[in-house]
N, C-alpha and C positions, 0 to 999 in steps of 0.2 A: 404394898403389892396391889396391883390393879384388880378390882372386882369384876371388870368387864373383859370379855374375850371375843375373838372373832369380829363379826360385823359391828357389834356394839362398841367394841374398843376403837374400831376405825372411825365410827361416827362420833365418838368422843373427841377425837383429834380434829375431825371435820368441824365440830361445834366450836372447838377452841379457835380454829382458823377463821370460822365464820364471825366470831366475836371480834377478831382483829379487823375484819372487813366492816363489821357493825360500827366499830370505833371510828373508822374512816368515814362511813356514811353520816355519822353524827356530826363530824366536822364539816362535811359537805353541806348538810342541811343548815348548819349555822352560817356558813359562808354564803349560801344562796339567799337565806333570809336577810342577812345583813346587807348583801349586795342590792337586793330589790328594795329594802327599806331605805337605803341611801338614795337610790334613784327617786323613790316616791317622796322622800323628804324635800327634794329640790322643788317639787310641785305641790307641796302640802296644802296650799291655799285652794288649789283646784281639785283636790281629791277628798272624797268622803272618808270617814273614819274606818270603814270596813276594809279599805285598801291597805291599812296598816296592821290590821288584826292578824291576817294570815302570815305575813313575814315574821311578826313577833311570835306567833304560835309555833312556827317552824323552828325558830331560834331556841325556844323553850324545849321543844321536843328533842332537838339535836343535843342539847345539854343533858337531858335525861338519858338519852341513848348512850352517851359517853359513860355516864355513871353505871348504867345497867350492864354495859359490856364487860365491866370489871367483875360483876357478879357472875356472869356467864363463864368468863375465862377461869376464874378461881374455882367455881363449882365444877367445871369440866375436868380441870387438872386434879382436883382433890376427890372427884367423884362423890361430891356431897349432895345428897338427895334434896335437902331443904333449900340449899343455895340454887340448885338448878330449877327446882320447882318455883321458887320465888322469881327467878329470871324468866321462866316461861310465862308466868302470870303477868309480870310487868311488861314483858315484850308483847304479849297479846293485847294489853291495854294500849300500849304505844302504837301498835299496828292499827287498831281501830281509830285512834285519834289522828294518826298520820294519813290514813286513807281518807278520813273526813276532811282534813286540811287540803289534801290533793284535789278532791272533788270540789271543794269550795273555791279553789283557785280557778278551775275550769268554769264554774258558775259565775265567778267574778269577771272572767273574760267576756262572757255573754252580756253581763250587765254593765260593763265598763262605759259604753257609749252613752247610755241613758243617764247614768249617775254623773258622768262628767259634764254632760249637756246642762244639767241643772246648775252645777257650780260655776261653769263658764259663763252662762247667761246671767247669773246673779252677780258675779264679780265684774262683768263688763260695765255695769252702771257705776262701779266704784273706781273706775280708771280716772285718775286725777292728773291733769297736765300742768297744773299750777303748783300743787304741793305733792311732789312725788313720794309715794309710799310703796310698800312691798307688793301691793296688788298691781300697781302701775309697772313696777320693775319686772314682775313675773310675766305680765301680759306682753311686754316688749320682748322679753327673753324668749317666750314661746313662739311669738310671731316671727322672730328672726331665725330661731332654730329650726322651726318646721316650715318656714317660708309660706306662711298663711296669714289670713287677715279676718278678724272677727270670729264668731262662733260658726255660722254656716257660710257666711260670705262677708265681704267688706261692707255690705249694706247694713249690717248690724250696728255699725258705728254711726249711721245716719242720724238717729234720734239724739245723739250726744254732740256730735261735731258738725252736723249738716253735711256740707260738701268736702270737708277736710277729714283726713285720717291720721292716726299716729304714724310717725315716720317709720316705725318698725313694720308697717304694712307694705312698705315698698323696698325694692332693692336699690341701693345707691349706685347710680351709673358711674362709670369711670370718668375721671377728668372734671368732676363737679367742683366748682369754686364758689364760695359764698353760700347763699341761701338755697335750700332745696325743699320743695313741697310735695306732699303725698295727698292726692285728692281722689274723689269718687268719679272724676271725669272719665268717660268711656275710652278716651284716647290715651289715658295714662298707661303706657306699656310697662312701667316700672312697678305697678301695683301687683301684689300677689292675688291671684284669682281664686284660690281655694280657701275655704274656711278652715279653722283650726280643729274643729271637733273630730273629724274623721282621722286625720294624721296623728293628732295627739292621743286620742282614745286607742288607736291601734298600737301605738308605742307603749302605752300603759298596759293594755291588754296582753301584749307579747310578754311582758314581765310577769303578769298573773299566770300565764301559761307555764312559764318556767317554774313557778311555785307549785302548780298543779302536777307537772311532770315529775319534779323532784319528790313530791310527797307520795305519789302513786307508785313510782318505780322502786323507791326504797321500802315502801310498805310491802311490796311483793317479796322483796328479799327477806324481810323480817318474818313473813309468813313461813318461809322454809326454816328459819331459825326456831320458830315456835314448834314446828314439827320435830326437828332434830332434838331439841331440849326435852320435849315431852317423851320422846322415845328413850333418851338416855336416863331420864328420871324414872321411867317405868322399869328399865333394866336394873338400875341400882336398887330400886325398891324390892324387886324380885330376889336379887342375890343377897341382899341384907336381911331378907325376911321381914321387911317392914309391913306392918298392918295399918289399915286406916289411911287417911289422906296425907298426913304429915308424919306419921309414925309415932 
């Protein structure tokens, strides 16, 4: 027989429904974290370690949320004070961690360009046109994908190749047969005019924003879950005549 009546009984079922939503949000967090981590892994050489910490953090939080949601569902259905209290405390901790992760995502967006500039500049000198390695492959991939050249401009390659540029700095015109050269010549209309720093950092920053938005929005939903569960725990405690914190 239910110990709760009226509004408290209604909120009990709201809490149960909320936990089902919470389960879905946990899955969403894991999906967002994995998605962004997959994108970042493509450019691992150009990214600082902190770009990978937030996606990993969200994946871990999402996994804990899925586990915690079962506490909440079972506690709400059984009207178990200890389970609901445990759920409230754990959800409160997750709320703080998730909000921190969300804010960190927005901070990372602001720092993205300065962090990426350091790694791009450092890796530029490691570009090897005689012995192709992962740095060379990634630089060519980035320049082709973002239609850019160098860090700030094509002039960044001047100290390494003088008047010549990697072929990935130029768009290949139609109908070319045989050799094709990409140079710093001002008349070279095939050369990409923009540096890679702005476009690439904007792309990475946009994914950092998605991490921040996911963390903050879901944290707000969890805040209401904490309120619901605390209210239910209080009602159960009163009706059971439980004294003290855990009875």
